[in-house]
C-alpha positions as CSV (number, residue, x, y, z in Angstrom):
1,X,0.0,0.0,0.0
2,X,2.4,2.6,-1.3
3,X,-0.1,5.5,-0.6
4,X,0.1,4.7,3.1
5,X,3.9,4.7,3.0
6,X,3.8,8.1,1.2
7,X,1.3,9.5,3.7
8,X,3.4,8.3,6.6
9,X,6.5,10.1,5.2
10,X,4.5,13.3,4.4
11,X,3.0,13.3,7.9
12,X,6.5,13.0,9.4
13,X,7.9,15.8,7.2
14,X,5.0,18.2,8.0
15,X,4.4,17.3,11.6
16,X,4.6,20.8,13.0
17,X,2.3,22.3,10.4
18,X,-0.1,19.5,10.8
19,X,-0.2,19.7,14.6
20,X,-0.8,23.4,14.3
21,X,-3.7,22.9,12.0
22,X,-5.2,20.2,14.2
23,X,-4.9,22.3,17.4
24,X,-6.4,25.3,15.7
25,X,-9.4,23.3,14.5
26,X,-9.9,21.7,17.9
27,X,-9.7,25.0,19.7
28,X,-12.3,26.7,17.4
29,X,-14.8,23.9,16.9
30,X,-17.2,22.1,19.3
31,X,-15.5,18.7,19.5
32,X,-17.8,15.8,20.4
33,X,-16.9,14.0,23.7
34,X,-16.4,10.7,21.9
35,X,-16.6,9.3,18.4
36,X,-16.0,6.1,16.5
37,X,-14.7,6.2,13.0
38,X,-15.0,3.3,10.5
39,X,-12.1,3.4,8.1
40,X,-11.6,1.8,4.7
41,X,-8.1,1.1,3.4
42,X,-7.8,0.2,-0.3
43,X,-4.8,0.0,-2.6
44,X,-5.3,3.6,-3.5
45,X,-7.3,5.4,-0.7
46,X,-7.7,5.6,3.1
47,X,-10.9,7.3,4.1
48,X,-13.7,7.2,6.8
49,X,-17.0,5.7,5.7
50,X,-18.9,6.3,8.9
51,X,-18.5,8.5,12.0
52,X,-20.7,7.9,15.1
53,X,-20.9,10.4,17.9
54,X,-22.6,7.9,20.3
55,X,-20.2,4.9,19.9
56,X,-21.5,1.6,21.2
57,X,-18.6,-0.8,21.0
58,X,-16.4,-0.1,24.0
59,X,-16.5,-3.8,24.7
60,X,-14.4,-4.4,21.6
61,X,-11.5,-2.5,22.9
62,X,-8.5,-4.4,24.4
63,X,-7.7,-3.9,28.1
64,X,-4.8,-1.6,27.3
65,X,-7.1,0.6,25.2
66,X,-9.8,0.6,27.9
67,X,-7.2,2.0,30.3
68,X,-6.3,4.7,27.8
69,X,-10.0,5.5,27.4
70,X,-10.2,5.8,31.2
71,X,-7.3,8.3,31.3
72,X,-8.8,10.4,28.4
73,X,-12.2,10.5,30.0
74,X,-10.7,11.6,33.3
75,X,-8.6,14.3,31.6
76,X,-11.6,15.6,29.7
77,X,-14.1,15.7,32.7
78,X,-11.6,17.1,35.1
79,X,-10.8,19.9,32.7
80,X,-14.3,20.7,31.6
81,X,-16.3,19.7,34.8
82,X,-13.9,19.7,37.7
83,X,-16.6,19.2,40.3
84,X,-18.4,16.3,38.6
85,X,-18.1,12.9,40.3
86,X,-21.5,11.3,39.7
87,X,-22.4,10.3,36.1
88,X,-25.6,8.8,34.7
89,X,-25.2,6.9,31.4
90,X,-28.3,7.2,29.2
91,X,-28.3,4.1,27.0
92,X,-30.3,2.7,24.2
93,X,-33.5,1.1,25.5
94,X,-35.3,-0.9,22.8
95,X,-32.6,-3.4,22.2
96,X,-32.1,-7.0,23.3
97,X,-28.5,-7.1,22.0
98,X,-26.4,-8.5,24.8
99,X,-23.3,-7.1,23.2
100,X,-24.7,-3.6,23.4
101,X,-25.3,-4.1,27.1
102,X,-21.7,-5.4,27.4
103,X,-20.7,-2.1,25.8
104,X,-22.5,-0.3,28.6
105,X,-21.0,-2.5,31.2
106,X,-17.5,-1.7,29.9
107,X,-18.1,2.0,29.5
108,X,-19.4,2.1,33.1
109,X,-16.2,0.3,34.3
110,X,-13.9,2.6,32.2
111,X,-15.3,5.6,34.1
112,X,-15.4,3.9,37.5
113,X,-11.8,2.8,37.2
114,X,-10.8,6.5,37.4
115,X,-12.9,7.4,40.4
116,X,-16.3,8.3,39.0
117,X,-19.6,7.0,40.5
118,X,-21.7,5.8,37.6
119,X,-25.3,4.5,37.2
120,X,-27.5,3.8,34.2
121,X,-30.8,5.5,33.6
122,X,-33.4,4.7,31.0
123,X,-35.3,7.5,29.1
124,X,-38.5,6.3,27.6
125,X,-42.1,7.4,27.0
126,X,-43.2,4.0,28.0
127,X,-44.3,3.1,31.6
128,X,-41.2,1.5,33.2
129,X,-40.5,0.0,36.6
130,X,-38.1,1.9,38.8
131,X,-35.5,-0.8,38.4
132,X,-34.6,-3.0,35.5
133,X,-31.9,-5.6,34.7
134,X,-30.5,-6.3,31.2
135,X,-28.5,-9.3,30.2
136,X,-25.0,-8.5,28.9
137,X,-22.7,-10.8,26.9
138,X,-20.4,-13.1,28.8
139,X,-22.8,-13.8,31.6
140,X,-23.0,-10.3,33.2
141,X,-26.1,-8.3,33.8
142,X,-26.6,-4.5,34.0
143,X,-28.9,-2.7,36.4
144,X,-30.7,0.3,35.1
145,X,-33.2,2.7,36.6
146,X,-36.1,4.7,35.2
147,X,-34.9,8.3,34.7
148,X,-37.3,11.2,35.2
149,X,-37.0,15.0,35.1
150,X,-37.9,17.1,38.1
151,X,-37.0,20.8,38.7
152,X,-34.9,20.8,35.5
153,X,-32.8,17.8,36.7
154,X,-32.8,14.2,35.5
155,X,-32.7,11.8,38.4
156,X,-33.1,8.1,39.1
157,X,-34.3,6.7,42.5
158,X,-31.9,7.8,45.3
159,X,-29.4,9.3,42.8
160,X,-29.1,12.7,41.3
161,X,-26.2,12.7,38.8
162,X,-24.0,15.7,38.2
163,X,-23.6,14.9,34.5
164,X,-25.5,12.9,31.8
165,X,-23.5,10.8,29.4
166,X,-25.5,9.9,26.4
167,X,-24.9,6.5,24.7
168,X,-28.2,6.6,22.7
169,X,-28.4,8.2,19.2
170,X,-32.1,8.8,19.5
171,X,-32.7,7.9,15.8
172,X,-36.4,8.7,15.9
173,X,-36.8,12.0,17.7
174,X,-35.2,14.3,20.1
175,X,-35.8,13.4,23.8
176,X,-37.6,16.2,25.7
177,X,-36.7,14.7,29.1
178,X,-33.1,15.6,28.8
179,X,-33.4,19.0,27.1
180,X,-33.2,22.2,29.1
181,X,-31.8,20.5,32.2
182,X,-29.3,22.1,34.6
183,X,-26.9,19.2,34.4
184,X,-24.3,19.1,31.6
185,X,-25.2,16.7,28.8
186,X,-22.4,15.0,26.8
187,X,-22.7,14.7,23.9
188,X,-25.6,17.1,23.2
189,X,-28.9,15.3,22.4
190,X,-29.4,17.7,19.6
191,X,-27.0,15.8,17.4
192,X,-28.7,12.4,17.3
193,X,-29.6,10.8,14.0
194,X,-33.0,12.5,14.2
195,X,-31.0,15.6,13.1
196,X,-27.6,14.5,11.7
197,X,-27.1,13.9,7.9
198,X,-24.2,11.9,6.5
199,X,-24.1,14.2,3.5
200,X,-23.4,17.1,5.7
201,X,-20.8,15.2,7.6
202,X,-18.9,14.2,4.5
203,X,-19.1,17.6,3.0
204,X,-17.2,18.9,6.0
205,X,-14.9,16.0,6.0
206,X,-13.9,16.4,2.4
207,X,-13.3,20.1,2.9
208,X,-11.0,19.5,5.9
209,X,-9.3,16.6,4.0
210,X,-8.5,19.1,1.2
211,X,-6.9,21.5,3.7
212,X,-4.8,18.6,5.2
213,X,-3.8,17.5,1.7
214,X,-2.5,21.0,0.9
215,X,-0.4,20.9,4.1
216,X,1.0,17.5,3.2
217,X,1.5,18.3,-0.5
218,X,-0.6,15.3,-1.6
219,X,-3.5,14.6,-4.0
220,X,-6.6,15.2,-1.9
221,X,-8.3,12.4,-3.8
222,X,-6.3,9.9,-1.7
223,X,-8.0,10.9,1.5
224,X,-11.4,12.1,0.1
225,X,-14.6,10.2,-0.6
226,X,-17.2,11.1,-3.2
227,X,-20.6,11.6,-1.6
228,X,-23.8,12.8,-3.2
229,X,-27.2,13.2,-1.5
230,X,-30.5,12.4,-3.1
231,X,-33.8,13.4,-1.4
232,X,-37.3,12.0,-1.7
233,X,-36.3,8.6,-3.0
234,X,-38.8,5.7,-2.6
235,X,-37.1,2.6,-4.0
236,X,-40.5,0.9,-4.2
237,X,-41.3,3.5,-6.9
238,X,-40.0,2.7,-10.4
239,X,-39.7,6.3,-11.4
240,X,-37.6,7.1,-8.2
241,X,-35.4,4.1,-8.9
242,X,-34.8,5.4,-12.5
243,X,-33.9,8.8,-11.2
244,X,-31.5,7.3,-8.7
245,X,-30.1,5.0,-11.4
246,X,-29.2,8.0,-13.6
247,X,-27.4,9.6,-10.7
248,X,-25.5,6.4,-10.1
249,X,-24.4,6.2,-13.7
250,X,-23.3,9.8,-13.7
251,X,-21.1,9.3,-10.6
252,X,-19.6,6.1,-11.9
253,X,-18.6,7.8,-15.2
254,X,-16.9,10.6,-13.2
255,X,-15.1,8.1,-11.0
256,X,-14.1,6.0,-13.9
257,X,-12.3,9.0,-15.4
258,X,-10.6,9.8,-12.1
259,X,-9.5,6.1,-11.8
260,X,-8.1,6.1,-15.3
261,X,-6.3,9.4,-14.7
262,X,-4.5,8.0,-11.7
263,X,-3.8,4.5,-13.1
264,X,-6.3,2.7,-10.9
265,X,-7.3,-0.5,-12.8
266,X,-10.3,-1.4,-10.6
267,X,-13.9,-0.7,-11.7
268,X,-15.6,1.9,-9.4
269,X,-18.7,1.0,-7.5
270,X,-21.0,2.8,-5.0
271,X,-22.9,2.4,-1.8
272,X,-26.4,3.7,-1.4
273,X,-27.1,4.5,2.3
274,X,-29.7,6.1,4.4
275,X,-28.6,9.7,5.0
276,X,-29.4,9.2,8.7
277,X,-28.9,6.2,10.8
278,X,-26.5,3.6,12.1
279,X,-26.1,-0.1,12.8
280,X,-25.3,-0.7,9.1
281,X,-29.0,-0.6,8.2
282,X,-30.4,0.6,4.8
283,X,-27.1,0.0,2.9
284,X,-26.6,-1.6,-0.5
285,X,-23.7,-1.6,-2.9
286,X,-24.2,-1.2,-6.7
287,X,-22.0,-1.3,-9.8
288,X,-24.3,0.3,-12.3
289,X,-27.5,2.2,-12.7
290,X,-29.1,-1.1,-13.9
291,X,-28.4,-2.6,-10.5
292,X,-30.7,0.1,-9.1
293,X,-33.3,-0.3,-11.8
294,X,-33.4,-4.1,-11.1
295,X,-33.6,-3.9,-7.3
296,X,-35.3,-7.1,-6.2
297,X,-37.8,-7.3,-3.3
298,X,-35.1,-8.0,-0.8
299,X,-33.1,-4.9,-1.7
300,X,-36.2,-2.7,-1.8
301,X,-37.1,-3.9,1.6
302,X,-33.6,-3.2,2.9
303,X,-33.8,0.4,1.7
304,X,-37.4,0.9,3.0
305,X,-36.6,1.7,6.7
306,X,-33.7,2.5,8.9
307,X,-33.1,2.2,12.6
308,X,-36.2,2.5,14.7
309,X,-38.4,1.8,11.6
310,X,-37.8,5.3,10.2
311,X,-38.8,5.5,6.5
312,X,-35.8,6.0,4.2
313,X,-36.4,8.8,1.7
314,X,-33.2,10.7,2.0
315,X,-30.1,8.8,0.9
316,X,-26.4,9.3,0.1
317,X,-24.7,7.7,-2.9
318,X,-21.1,7.2,-1.9
319,X,-18.0,6.0,-3.6
320,X,-17.3,2.4,-2.6
321,X,-13.8,1.7,-1.1
322,X,-12.8,-2.0,-1.3
323,X,-11.0,-3.1,1.9
324,X,-7.5,-4.4,1.3
325,X,-7.2,-5.7,4.9
326,X,-7.6,-9.3,5.7
327,X,-7.9,-11.1,9.0
328,X,-6.1,-14.4,8.8
329,X,-5.8,-15.4,5.2
330,X,-9.2,-14.5,3.7
331,X,-11.6,-12.7,6.1
332,X,-12.4,-9.1,5.0
333,X,-11.7,-6.6,7.7
334,X,-11.8,-2.9,8.4
335,X,-10.5,-0.8,11.4
336,X,-12.7,1.1,13.7
337,X,-11.0,3.8,15.8
338,X,-12.4,5.2,19.1
339,X,-11.6,8.8,20.0
340,X,-12.2,10.8,23.2
341,X,-11.8,14.5,23.1
342,X,-10.4,14.1,19.5
343,X,-7.6,11.9,20.8
344,X,-7.4,8.2,19.7
345,X,-8.2,5.9,22.7
346,X,-7.8,2.7,20.6
347,X,-9.5,0.6,18.1
348,X,-10.4,-2.8,16.8
349,X,-11.1,-4.7,13.6
350,X,-14.6,-5.4,12.2
351,X,-14.6,-8.7,10.4
352,X,-17.2,-10.5,8.3
353,X,-16.7,-14.0,7.0
354,X,-19.9,-13.8,4.8
355,X,-18.9,-10.5,3.1
356,X,-16.3,-9.8,0.4
357,X,-13.9,-6.9,0.2
358,X,-16.5,-4.7,-1.7
359,X,-19.4,-5.2,0.7
360,X,-20.7,-3.6,3.8
361,X,-19.0,-5.4,6.7
362,X,-21.3,-3.8,9.3
363,X,-24.0,-6.4,8.7
364,X,-25.2,-9.8,9.8
365,X,-22.3,-12.1,10.6
366,X,-19.9,-9.4,11.7
367,X,-17.3,-10.2,14.4
368,X,-14.6,-8.1,16.1
369,X,-10.9,-8.6,16.9
370,X,-8.7,-6.6,19.2
371,X,-6.0,-4.4,17.9
372,X,-3.1,-4.2,20.3
373,X,-1.0,-1.1,20.7
374,X,1.6,-0.9,17.9
375,X,4.8,-2.8,18.4
376,X,7.7,-1.6,16.2
377,X,9.1,-5.2,16.1
378,X,5.9,-6.6,14.6
379,X,6.4,-8.2,11.2
380,X,2.8,-8.6,10.2
381,X,2.0,-6.5,7.1
382,X,-1.5,-5.9,8.5
383,X,-0.1,-4.7,11.8
384,X,2.2,-2.3,10.0
385,X,-0.9,-1.0,8.1
386,X,-2.9,-0.5,11.3
387,X,0.0,1.3,12.9
388,X,0.2,3.9,10.1
389,X,-0.2,7.4,11.5
390,X,-2.4,8.1,8.5
391,X,-5.3,6.2,10.2
392,X,-5.0,8.3,13.4
393,X,-5.0,11.4,11.2
394,X,-8.0,10.3,9.2
395,X,-10.0,9.5,12.3
396,X,-9.1,12.9,13.9
397,X,-10.2,14.8,10.7
398,X,-13.5,12.9,10.8
399,X,-14.0,13.8,14.4
400,X,-13.3,17.5,13.7
401,X,-15.8,17.2,10.8
402,X,-18.4,15.9,13.3
403,X,-17.6,19.0,15.4
404,X,-18.4,21.3,12.4
405,X,-21.5,19.3,11.8
406,X,-22.6,19.8,15.5
407,X,-22.1,23.5,15.3
408,X,-24.2,23.7,12.2
409,X,-27.0,21.7,13.8
410,X,-26.9,23.9,17.0
411,X,-26.9,27.1,14.9
412,X,-29.9,25.9,13.1
413,X,-31.8,25.3,16.3
414,X,-30.9,21.7,17.1
415,X,-33.8,19.4,17.8
416,X,-36.7,19.5,15.3
417,X,-39.0,17.0,17.0
418,X,-39.3,15.8,20.6
419,X,-40.5,12.8,22.6
420,X,-40.8,12.4,26.3
């Protein structure tokens, strides 16, 4: 992967300029407390393909990275909220995923390990008991309590937290219960998928990537990803499919020209994704407009709704980046990096035995493998790739892009809809 070697050299040669740019961005932009960034590494590009501001895979971090996360959380909270000791995690509620609850268990322990008192509170418009228990993976269970708002404070029975830590992307609507409260809320609930748009995120990302490319003296194409938004698309409607198909063909022609110009011999392909949402839902890959015209019932169903049953009408059509990483001899893999306060806490590999290098790995059958801290004596080619400072840089640019996105959302008034 010569482009990664070139990037590493350019990053080293321009370290002072790059650090100055990063620090300037972080100082002037509202940086989210934590993010996860999915990265694709191909033979010609290294780019983010998704950035989540409510990451839900802390259980996939190695013990060393969990300790690093503890230290970064402590540094952030002691700097921003020096008097905070009691934290309430607000998790997802409508999930039976034991691995998600393992994530909550690990996040809770990460904070407790550096002296915080941590409880878990459920926000819902359903009638709930005061105390609940959720099964986590590996035999553990998590106690959670019904959270209510009183006198502009969110509380659970016998506990009034000093800070609310959100681990719920509130895909459907903005939660009224934790708006206009006196406690600090991290990250802001206004930036859930009820408001965020991937098209906006990647617009900011590509702009920032171009600035970094200029500092490094490289072709911005290497760290950019073509992303086009299409609104009002109903894939059950033949006319809408035809309109989307024409856009797909137009993007592919443009990408084909760019590939030929740079000597890339692969054929370009695209992902069509819901413009809002997570968990890898409402995602398909296509290689031509005819693929869209011929969507079968399974693919039309896949693109009908996103998380929480939200109808998909607003999509992004995004350049596909084949993953060059393999786990073992033949399992397609991609790195996921976790950042706290725009600093890398650690990461892991997402694997999927049932998907090839072109497909979405964040889908049924995915597994995860620890990435250990980089060892300069390691001989594995994949380890060398994962240790490239380019990956840390890309994940930090994506996090800063999320910061710009947050500021835009807050400037426009934040939450559009509310639930209890």
